[in-house]
PDB file of N, CA, C and O in Angstrom, chain B, residues numbered from 101:
ATOM      1  N   MET B 101      12.985 -17.886  -0.564  1.00  0.00           N
ATOM      2  CA  MET B 101      12.261 -17.372   0.632  1.00  0.00           C
ATOM      3  C   MET B 101      12.647 -15.915   0.859  1.00  0.00           C
ATOM      4  O   MET B 101      13.780 -15.496   0.626  1.00  0.00           O
ATOM      5  N   PHE B 102      11.548 -15.086   1.373  1.00  0.00           N
ATOM      6  CA  PHE B 102      11.660 -13.775   1.653  1.00  0.00           C
ATOM      7  C   PHE B 102      12.368 -13.501   2.901  1.00  0.00           C
ATOM      8  O   PHE B 102      12.288 -14.261   3.866  1.00  0.00           O
ATOM      9  N   VAL B 103      13.129 -12.320   2.899  1.00  0.00           N
ATOM     10  CA  VAL B 103      13.871 -12.225   4.237  1.00  0.00           C
ATOM     11  C   VAL B 103      13.488 -10.649   4.495  1.00  0.00           C
ATOM     12  O   VAL B 103      13.540  -9.812   3.594  1.00  0.00           O
ATOM     13  N   GLY B 104      13.117 -10.371   5.773  1.00  0.00           N
ATOM     14  CA  GLY B 104      12.959  -8.853   6.048  1.00  0.00           C
ATOM     15  C   GLY B 104      11.462  -8.614   5.888  1.00  0.00           C
ATOM     16  O   GLY B 104      10.632  -9.449   5.528  1.00  0.00           O
ATOM     17  N   ASP B 105      11.223  -7.176   6.256  1.00  0.00           N
ATOM     18  CA  ASP B 105       9.861  -6.643   6.323  1.00  0.00           C
ATOM     19  C   ASP B 105       9.897  -5.965   4.893  1.00  0.00           C
ATOM     20  O   ASP B 105      10.913  -5.622   4.288  1.00  0.00           O
ATOM     21  N   PHE B 106       8.610  -5.844   4.481  1.00  0.00           N
ATOM     22  CA  PHE B 106       8.453  -4.886   3.302  1.00  0.00           C
ATOM     23  C   PHE B 106       7.232  -4.019   3.424  1.00  0.00           C
ATOM     24  O   PHE B 106       6.199  -4.395   3.976  1.00  0.00           O
ATOM     25  N   ALA B 107       7.409  -2.817   2.869  1.00  0.00           N
ATOM     26  CA  ALA B 107       6.392  -1.825   2.912  1.00  0.00           C
ATOM     27  C   ALA B 107       6.237  -1.354   1.318  1.00  0.00           C
ATOM     28  O   ALA B 107       7.208  -1.050   0.625  1.00  0.00           O
ATOM     29  N   VAL B 108       4.826  -1.344   0.842  1.00  0.00           N
ATOM     30  CA  VAL B 108       4.246  -1.280  -0.487  1.00  0.00           C
ATOM     31  C   VAL B 108       3.233  -0.349  -0.488  1.00  0.00           C
ATOM     32  O   VAL B 108       2.269  -0.478   0.268  1.00  0.00           O
ATOM     33  N   ALA B 109       3.359   0.742  -1.389  1.00  0.00           N
ATOM     34  CA  ALA B 109       2.142   1.609  -1.707  1.00  0.00           C
ATOM     35  C   ALA B 109       1.737   1.183  -3.020  1.00  0.00           C
ATOM     36  O   ALA B 109       2.565   1.028  -3.918  1.00  0.00           O
ATOM     37  N   ILE B 110       0.457   0.976  -3.182  1.00  0.00           N
ATOM     38  CA  ILE B 110      -0.201   0.599  -4.482  1.00  0.00           C
ATOM     39  C   ILE B 110      -1.446   1.772  -4.656  1.00  0.00           C
ATOM     40  O   ILE B 110      -2.219   2.143  -3.773  1.00  0.00           O
ATOM     41  N   VAL B 111      -1.399   2.134  -5.778  1.00  0.00           N
ATOM     42  CA  VAL B 111      -2.404   3.171  -6.233  1.00  0.00           C
ATOM     43  C   VAL B 111      -3.210   2.405  -7.404  1.00  0.00           C
ATOM     44  O   VAL B 111      -2.593   1.830  -8.300  1.00  0.00           O
ATOM     45  N   SER B 112      -4.333   2.422  -7.361  1.00  0.00           N
ATOM     46  CA  SER B 112      -5.339   1.571  -8.338  1.00  0.00           C
ATOM     47  C   SER B 112      -6.751   2.175  -8.318  1.00  0.00           C
ATOM     48  O   SER B 112      -7.297   2.634  -7.315  1.00  0.00           O
ATOM     49  N   PRO B 113      -7.199   2.124  -9.378  1.00  0.00           N
ATOM     50  CA  PRO B 113      -8.647   2.548  -9.530  1.00  0.00           C
ATOM     51  C   PRO B 113      -9.571   1.274  -9.009  1.00  0.00           C
ATOM     52  O   PRO B 113     -10.744   1.390  -8.655  1.00  0.00           O
ATOM     53  N   ALA B 114      -8.892   0.157  -9.027  1.00  0.00           N
ATOM     54  CA  ALA B 114      -9.624  -1.040  -8.189  1.00  0.00           C
ATOM     55  C   ALA B 114     -10.037  -0.662  -6.956  1.00  0.00           C
ATOM     56  O   ALA B 114     -11.079  -1.152  -6.518  1.00  0.00           O
ATOM     57  N   PHE B 115      -9.381   0.163  -6.274  1.00  0.00           N
ATOM     58  CA  PHE B 115      -9.929   0.560  -4.810  1.00  0.00           C
ATOM     59  C   PHE B 115     -10.963   1.384  -4.669  1.00  0.00           C
ATOM     60  O   PHE B 115     -11.528   1.560  -3.590  1.00  0.00           O
ATOM     61  N   VAL B 116     -11.312   1.996  -5.836  1.00  0.00           N
ATOM     62  CA  VAL B 116     -12.533   3.075  -5.594  1.00  0.00           C
ATOM     63  C   VAL B 116     -13.734   2.238  -5.035  1.00  0.00           C
ATOM     64  O   VAL B 116     -14.100   1.142  -5.459  1.00  0.00           O
ATOM     65  N   GLY B 117     -14.320   3.014  -3.925  1.00  0.00           N
ATOM     66  CA  GLY B 117     -15.494   2.341  -3.259  1.00  0.00           C
ATOM     67  C   GLY B 117     -15.308   1.209  -2.478  1.00  0.00           C
ATOM     68  O   GLY B 117     -16.278   0.558  -2.090  1.00  0.00           O
ATOM     69  N   LYS B 118     -14.072   0.878  -2.184  1.00  0.00           N
ATOM     70  CA  LYS B 118     -13.667  -0.307  -1.274  1.00  0.00           C
ATOM     71  C   LYS B 118     -13.264   0.199   0.049  1.00  0.00           C
ATOM     72  O   LYS B 118     -12.562   1.210   0.063  1.00  0.00           O
ATOM     73  N   SER B 119     -13.581  -0.318   1.098  1.00  0.00           N
ATOM     74  CA  SER B 119     -12.920   0.094   2.361  1.00  0.00           C
ATOM     75  C   SER B 119     -11.447  -0.324   2.530  1.00  0.00           C
ATOM     76  O   SER B 119     -10.933  -1.159   1.786  1.00  0.00           O
ATOM     77  N   GLN B 120     -10.815   0.256   3.486  1.00  0.00           N
ATOM     78  CA  GLN B 120      -9.383  -0.168   3.603  1.00  0.00           C
ATOM     79  C   GLN B 120      -9.205  -1.697   3.796  1.00  0.00           C
ATOM     80  O   GLN B 120      -8.351  -2.387   3.237  1.00  0.00           O
ATOM     81  N   ILE B 121     -10.197  -2.139   4.724  1.00  0.00           N
ATOM     82  CA  ILE B 121     -10.161  -3.756   4.774  1.00  0.00           C
ATOM     83  C   ILE B 121     -10.320  -4.518   3.749  1.00  0.00           C
ATOM     84  O   ILE B 121      -9.753  -5.597   3.573  1.00  0.00           O
ATOM     85  N   ALA B 122     -11.144  -3.962   2.982  1.00  0.00           N
ATOM     86  CA  ALA B 122     -11.614  -4.849   1.357  1.00  0.00           C
ATOM     87  C   ALA B 122     -10.294  -4.550   0.701  1.00  0.00           C
ATOM     88  O   ALA B 122      -9.903  -5.448  -0.044  1.00  0.00           O
ATOM     89  N   ARG B 123      -9.523  -3.501   0.805  1.00  0.00           N
ATOM     90  CA  ARG B 123      -8.401  -3.386  -0.160  1.00  0.00           C
ATOM     91  C   ARG B 123      -7.360  -4.226   0.187  1.00  0.00           C
ATOM     92  O   ARG B 123      -6.705  -4.874  -0.630  1.00  0.00           O
ATOM     93  N   HIS B 124      -7.158  -4.228   1.645  1.00  0.00           N
ATOM     94  CA  HIS B 124      -6.169  -5.342   2.134  1.00  0.00           C
ATOM     95  C   HIS B 124      -6.400  -6.718   1.728  1.00  0.00           C
ATOM     96  O   HIS B 124      -5.463  -7.462   1.441  1.00  0.00           O
ATOM     97  N   ARG B 125      -7.662  -7.093   1.695  1.00  0.00           N
ATOM     98  CA  ARG B 125      -8.127  -8.323   1.577  1.00  0.00           C
ATOM     99  C   ARG B 125      -7.825  -8.664   0.076  1.00  0.00           C
ATOM    100  O   ARG B 125      -7.361  -9.760  -0.239  1.00  0.00           O
ATOM    101  N   LEU B 126      -8.049  -7.888  -0.645  1.00  0.00           N
ATOM    102  CA  LEU B 126      -7.819  -7.856  -2.171  1.00  0.00           C
ATOM    103  C   LEU B 126      -6.330  -8.235  -2.511  1.00  0.00           C
ATOM    104  O   LEU B 126      -5.973  -9.172  -3.226  1.00  0.00           O
ATOM    105  N   VAL B 127      -5.521  -7.314  -1.853  1.00  0.00           N
ATOM    106  CA  VAL B 127      -4.038  -7.417  -2.034  1.00  0.00           C
ATOM    107  C   VAL B 127      -3.492  -8.821  -1.382  1.00  0.00           C
ATOM    108  O   VAL B 127      -2.831  -9.599  -2.071  1.00  0.00           O
ATOM    109  N   ASN B 128      -3.758  -9.053  -0.230  1.00  0.00           N
ATOM    110  CA  ASN B 128      -3.554 -10.136   0.511  1.00  0.00           C
ATOM    111  C   ASN B 128      -3.970 -11.518  -0.269  1.00  0.00           C
ATOM    112  O   ASN B 128      -3.295 -12.546  -0.223  1.00  0.00           O
ATOM    113  N   GLY B 129      -5.122 -11.376  -0.946  1.00  0.00           N
ATOM    114  CA  GLY B 129      -5.405 -12.517  -1.719  1.00  0.00           C
ATOM    115  C   GLY B 129      -4.551 -12.749  -2.943  1.00  0.00           C
ATOM    116  O   GLY B 129      -4.324 -13.873  -3.392  1.00  0.00           O
ATOM    117  N   LEU B 130      -4.082 -11.607  -3.466  1.00  0.00           N
ATOM    118  CA  LEU B 130      -3.286 -11.727  -4.665  1.00  0.00           C
ATOM    119  C   LEU B 130      -1.713 -12.458  -4.215  1.00  0.00           C
ATOM    120  O   LEU B 130      -1.046 -13.170  -4.966  1.00  0.00           O
ATOM    121  N   LEU B 131      -1.418 -12.148  -3.082  1.00  0.00           N
ATOM    122  CA  LEU B 131      -0.221 -12.575  -2.479  1.00  0.00           C
ATOM    123  C   LEU B 131      -0.295 -13.905  -1.545  1.00  0.00           C
ATOM    124  O   LEU B 131       0.672 -14.261  -0.871  1.00  0.00           O
ATOM    125  N   LYS B 132      -1.554 -14.617  -1.568  1.00  0.00           N
ATOM    126  CA  LYS B 132      -1.700 -15.724  -0.925  1.00  0.00           C
ATOM    127  C   LYS B 132      -0.495 -16.818  -0.867  1.00  0.00           C
ATOM    128  O   LYS B 132      -0.217 -17.379   0.193  1.00  0.00           O
ATOM    129  N   ASP B 133       0.192 -17.079  -2.062  1.00  0.00           N
ATOM    130  CA  ASP B 133       1.215 -18.058  -2.390  1.00  0.00           C
ATOM    131  C   ASP B 133       2.310 -17.414  -1.742  1.00  0.00           C
ATOM    132  O   ASP B 133       2.995 -18.176  -1.060  1.00  0.00           O
ATOM    133  N   GLU B 134       2.687 -16.125  -1.771  1.00  0.00           N
ATOM    134  CA  GLU B 134       3.788 -15.653  -1.382  1.00  0.00           C
ATOM    135  C   GLU B 134       3.731 -15.746   0.327  1.00  0.00           C
ATOM    136  O   GLU B 134       4.809 -15.963   0.881  1.00  0.00           O
ATOM    137  N   PHE B 135       2.709 -15.615   1.043  1.00  0.00           N
ATOM    138  CA  PHE B 135       2.446 -15.754   2.330  1.00  0.00           C
ATOM    139  C   PHE B 135       2.538 -17.190   2.701  1.00  0.00           C
ATOM    140  O   PHE B 135       3.240 -17.557   3.643  1.00  0.00           O
ATOM    141  N   GLU B 136       1.897 -17.937   2.035  1.00  0.00           N
ATOM    142  CA  GLU B 136       1.854 -19.390   2.528  1.00  0.00           C
ATOM    143  C   GLU B 136       3.224 -20.305   2.001  1.00  0.00           C
ATOM    144  O   GLU B 136       3.664 -21.172   2.756  1.00  0.00           O
ATOM    145  N   ARG B 137       3.728 -20.112   0.949  1.00  0.00           N
ATOM    146  CA  ARG B 137       4.858 -20.907   0.414  1.00  0.00           C
ATOM    147  C   ARG B 137       6.111 -20.195   0.443  1.00  0.00           C
ATOM    148  O   ARG B 137       7.152 -20.828   0.620  1.00  0.00           O
ATOM    149  N   MET B 138       6.121 -19.074   0.303  1.00  0.00           N
ATOM    150  CA  MET B 138       7.369 -18.224   0.102  1.00  0.00           C
ATOM    151  C   MET B 138       7.949 -17.730   1.434  1.00  0.00           C
ATOM    152  O   MET B 138       9.120 -17.373   1.558  1.00  0.00           O
ATOM    153  N   GLY B 139       7.109 -17.735   2.347  1.00  0.00           N
ATOM    154  CA  GLY B 139       7.507 -17.013   3.777  1.00  0.00           C
ATOM    155  C   GLY B 139       7.334 -15.685   3.974  1.00  0.00           C
ATOM    156  O   GLY B 139       7.784 -15.170   4.997  1.00  0.00           O
ATOM    157  N   LEU B 140       6.688 -14.970   3.066  1.00  0.00           N
ATOM    158  CA  LEU B 140       6.313 -13.499   3.326  1.00  0.00           C
ATOM    159  C   LEU B 140       5.449 -13.463   4.529  1.00  0.00           C
ATOM    160  O   LEU B 140       4.416 -14.126   4.620  1.00  0.00           O
ATOM    161  N   HIS B 141       5.913 -12.645   5.483  1.00  0.00           N
ATOM    162  CA  HIS B 141       5.373 -12.487   6.787  1.00  0.00           C
ATOM    163  C   HIS B 141       4.954 -11.131   7.378  1.00  0.00           C
ATOM    164  O   HIS B 141       4.025 -10.962   8.168  1.00  0.00           O
ATOM    165  N   ALA B 142       5.770 -10.196   6.884  1.00  0.00           N
ATOM    166  CA  ALA B 142       5.624  -8.824   7.257  1.00  0.00           C
ATOM    167  C   ALA B 142       5.430  -7.893   6.107  1.00  0.00           C
ATOM    168  O   ALA B 142       6.367  -7.647   5.347  1.00  0.00           O
ATOM    169  N   LEU B 143       4.238  -7.364   5.953  1.00  0.00           N
ATOM    170  CA  LEU B 143       4.025  -6.517   4.814  1.00  0.00           C
ATOM    171  C   LEU B 143       3.039  -5.329   5.313  1.00  0.00           C
ATOM    172  O   LEU B 143       1.884  -5.445   5.723  1.00  0.00           O
ATOM    173  N   SER B 144       3.828  -4.140   5.160  1.00  0.00           N
ATOM    174  CA  SER B 144       2.885  -2.986   5.390  1.00  0.00           C
ATOM    175  C   SER B 144       2.338  -2.357   4.112  1.00  0.00           C
ATOM    176  O   SER B 144       3.072  -2.152   3.145  1.00  0.00           O
ATOM    177  N   LEU B 145       1.223  -2.097   4.119  1.00  0.00           N
ATOM    178  CA  LEU B 145       0.483  -1.724   2.808  1.00  0.00           C
ATOM    179  C   LEU B 145      -0.122  -0.326   3.037  1.00  0.00           C
ATOM    180  O   LEU B 145      -0.681  -0.012   4.088  1.00  0.00           O
ATOM    181  N   ARG B 146       0.031   0.495   1.972  1.00  0.00           N
ATOM    182  CA  ARG B 146      -0.482   1.815   1.665  1.00  0.00           C
ATOM    183  C   ARG B 146      -1.437   1.606   0.358  1.00  0.00           C
ATOM    184  O   ARG B 146      -0.921   1.484  -0.753  1.00  0.00           O
ATOM    185  N   LEU B 147      -2.706   1.575   0.521  1.00  0.00           N
ATOM    186  CA  LEU B 147      -3.558   1.168  -0.674  1.00  0.00           C
ATOM    187  C   LEU B 147      -4.528   2.389  -0.889  1.00  0.00           C
ATOM    188  O   LEU B 147      -5.402   2.619  -0.053  1.00  0.00           O
ATOM    189  N   LYS B 148      -4.367   3.198  -2.051  1.00  0.00           N
ATOM    190  CA  LYS B 148      -4.866   4.335  -2.407  1.00  0.00           C
ATOM    191  C   LYS B 148      -5.415   4.396  -3.630  1.00  0.00           C
ATOM    192  O   LYS B 148      -4.756   3.879  -4.532  1.00  0.00           O
ATOM    193  N   THR B 149      -6.716   5.018  -3.976  1.00  0.00           N
ATOM    194  CA  THR B 149      -7.118   5.369  -5.288  1.00  0.00           C
ATOM    195  C   THR B 149      -6.374   6.486  -5.915  1.00  0.00           C
ATOM    196  O   THR B 149      -5.755   7.329  -5.266  1.00  0.00           O
ATOM    197  N   PRO B 150      -6.461   6.455  -7.193  1.00  0.00           N
ATOM    198  CA  PRO B 150      -5.621   7.803  -7.872  1.00  0.00           C
ATOM    199  C   PRO B 150      -6.088   8.991  -7.289  1.00  0.00           C
ATOM    200  O   PRO B 150      -5.213   9.851  -7.189  1.00  0.00           O
ATOM    201  N   ASP B 151      -7.168   9.293  -6.884  1.00  0.00           N
ATOM    202  CA  ASP B 151      -7.471  10.611  -6.313  1.00  0.00           C
ATOM    203  C   ASP B 151      -7.145  10.738  -4.965  1.00  0.00           C
ATOM    204  O   ASP B 151      -6.907  11.880  -4.571  1.00  0.00           O
ATOM    205  N   GLU B 152      -7.076   9.756  -4.116  1.00  0.00           N
ATOM    206  CA  GLU B 152      -6.450   9.775  -2.837  1.00  0.00           C
ATOM    207  C   GLU B 152      -5.118   9.967  -2.805  1.00  0.00           C
ATOM    208  O   GLU B 152      -4.628  10.645  -1.901  1.00  0.00           O
ATOM    209  N   TRP B 153      -4.386   9.430  -3.728  1.00  0.00           N
ATOM    210  CA  TRP B 153      -3.132   9.565  -3.979  1.00  0.00           C
ATOM    211  C   TRP B 153      -2.626  11.011  -4.307  1.00  0.00           C
ATOM    212  O   TRP B 153      -1.630  11.521  -3.793  1.00  0.00           O
ATOM    213  N   GLU B 154      -3.391  11.566  -5.172  1.00  0.00           N
ATOM    214  CA  GLU B 154      -3.193  12.887  -5.660  1.00  0.00           C
ATOM    215  C   GLU B 154      -3.323  13.975  -4.696  1.00  0.00           C
ATOM    216  O   GLU B 154      -2.573  14.952  -4.676  1.00  0.00           O
ATOM    217  N   ARG B 155      -4.512  13.734  -3.721  1.00  0.00           N
ATOM    218  CA  ARG B 155      -4.676  14.609  -2.658  1.00  0.00           C
ATOM    219  C   ARG B 155      -3.660  14.513  -1.523  1.00  0.00           C
ATOM    220  O   ARG B 155      -3.430  15.455  -0.765  1.00  0.00           O
ATOM    221  N   GLU B 156      -3.098  13.391  -1.452  1.00  0.00           N
ATOM    222  CA  GLU B 156      -1.972  13.083  -0.403  1.00  0.00           C
ATOM    223  C   GLU B 156      -0.740  13.835  -1.048  1.00  0.00           C
ATOM    224  O   GLU B 156      -0.117  14.528  -0.245  1.00  0.00           O
ATOM    225  N   VAL B 157      -0.302  13.829  -2.267  1.00  0.00           N
ATOM    226  CA  VAL B 157       0.810  14.419  -2.730  1.00  0.00           C
ATOM    227  C   VAL B 157       0.623  15.877  -2.748  1.00  0.00           C
ATOM    228  O   VAL B 157       1.614  16.549  -2.466  1.00  0.00           O
ATOM    229  N   ARG B 158      -0.451  16.472  -3.025  1.00  0.00           N
ATOM    230  CA  ARG B 158      -0.634  17.823  -2.977  1.00  0.00           C
ATOM    231  C   ARG B 158      -0.494  18.322  -1.558  1.00  0.00           C
ATOM    232  O   ARG B 158       0.117  19.378  -1.397  1.00  0.00           O
ATOM    233  N   GLN B 159      -1.019  17.649  -0.445  1.00  0.00           N
ATOM    234  CA  GLN B 159      -1.082  18.038   0.726  1.00  0.00           C
ATOM    235  C   GLN B 159       0.471  17.903   1.247  1.00  0.00           C
ATOM    236  O   GLN B 159       0.919  18.761   2.007  1.00  0.00           O
ATOM    237  N   ARG B 160       1.153  16.963   0.877  1.00  0.00           N
ATOM    238  CA  ARG B 160       2.711  16.888   1.253  1.00  0.00           C
ATOM    239  C   ARG B 160       3.359  18.032   0.798  1.00  0.00           C
ATOM    240  O   ARG B 160       4.130  18.661   1.523  1.00  0.00           O
ATOM    241  N   GLY B 161       3.056  18.409  -0.568  1.00  0.00           N
ATOM    242  CA  GLY B 161       3.976  19.453  -1.132  1.00  0.00           C
ATOM    243  C   GLY B 161       3.581  20.956  -0.328  1.00  0.00           C
ATOM    244  O   GLY B 161       4.468  21.783  -0.117  1.00  0.00           O
ATOM    245  N   ARG B 162       2.473  21.142  -0.008  1.00  0.00           N
ATOM    246  CA  ARG B 162       2.139  22.148   0.872  1.00  0.00           C
ATOM    247  C   ARG B 162       2.836  22.029   2.386  1.00  0.00           C
ATOM    248  O   ARG B 162       3.196  23.053   2.967  1.00  0.00           O
ATOM    249  N   ALA B 163       2.964  21.016   2.842  1.00  0.00           N
ATOM    250  CA  ALA B 163       3.572  20.787   3.933  1.00  0.00           C
ATOM    251  C   ALA B 163       5.056  20.759   4.074  1.00  0.00           C
ATOM    252  O   ALA B 163       5.667  20.714   5.141  1.00  0.00           O
ATOM    253  N   GLY B 164       5.605  20.792   2.782  1.00  0.00           N
ATOM    254  CA  GLY B 164       6.916  20.780   2.493  1.00  0.00           C
ATOM    255  C   GLY B 164       7.818  19.296   2.863  1.00  0.00           C
ATOM    256  O   GLY B 164       9.014  19.257   3.151  1.00  0.00           O
ATOM    257  N   VAL B 165       7.034  18.317   2.779  1.00  0.00           N
ATOM    258  CA  VAL B 165       7.323  17.003   2.955  1.00  0.00           C
ATOM    259  C   VAL B 165       7.853  16.416   1.669  1.00  0.00           C
ATOM    260  O   VAL B 165       7.238  16.555   0.612  1.00  0.00           O
ATOM    261  N   SER B 166       9.163  15.663   1.771  1.00  0.00           N
ATOM    262  CA  SER B 166       9.526  14.916   0.403  1.00  0.00           C
ATOM    263  C   SER B 166      10.019  13.679   0.848  1.00  0.00           C
ATOM    264  O   SER B 166      10.557  13.369   1.910  1.00  0.00           O
ATOM    265  N   GLY B 167       9.675  12.877  -0.389  1.00  0.00           N
ATOM    266  CA  GLY B 167      10.040  11.391  -0.367  1.00  0.00           C
ATOM    267  C   GLY B 167      10.224  10.586   0.884  1.00  0.00           C
ATOM    268  O   GLY B 167       9.731  10.892   1.970  1.00  0.00           O
ATOM    269  N   GLY B 168      11.059   9.406   0.625  1.00  0.00           N
ATOM    270  CA  GLY B 168      11.589   8.954   1.805  1.00  0.00           C
ATOM    271  C   GLY B 168      10.547   8.171   2.628  1.00  0.00           C
ATOM    272  O   GLY B 168       9.555   7.851   1.974  1.00  0.00           O
ATOM    273  N   GLN B 169      10.556   7.853   3.719  1.00  0.00           N
ATOM    274  CA  GLN B 169       9.634   7.430   4.782  1.00  0.00           C
ATOM    275  C   GLN B 169       8.664   8.385   5.293  1.00  0.00           C
ATOM    276  O   GLN B 169       7.754   8.000   6.026  1.00  0.00           O
ATOM    277  N   ALA B 170       8.771   9.387   5.016  1.00  0.00           N
ATOM    278  CA  ALA B 170       7.977  10.583   5.555  1.00  0.00           C
ATOM    279  C   ALA B 170       6.341  10.241   5.245  1.00  0.00           C
ATOM    280  O   ALA B 170       5.509  10.450   6.128  1.00  0.00           O
ATOM    281  N   GLY B 171       5.998   9.765   4.084  1.00  0.00           N
ATOM    282  CA  GLY B 171       4.751   9.547   3.795  1.00  0.00           C
ATOM    283  C   GLY B 171       4.042   8.320   4.497  1.00  0.00           C
ATOM    284  O   GLY B 171       2.848   8.060   4.344  1.00  0.00           O
ATOM    285  N   TRP B 172       4.916   7.598   5.283  1.00  0.00           N
ATOM    286  CA  TRP B 172       4.342   6.269   5.930  1.00  0.00           C
ATOM    287  C   TRP B 172       3.784   6.757   7.132  1.00  0.00           C
ATOM    288  O   TRP B 172       3.233   5.984   7.916  1.00  0.00           O
TER     289      TRP B 172
END
């Protein structure tokens, strides 16, 4: 059984052309068993395409932001 809250960042070309809600539905569908049978209930998702992720990394670098929870 899962305990606690989870935050996950996933970068995938599978997200290209999909809205954020479609991306969340895709990931939640993959985790259906964990939600239903394993007790997962609190999951924060950041779902990006490789291009979106690279842009974000570059912007953070210019802003002087590094690691940790700063990107959430």
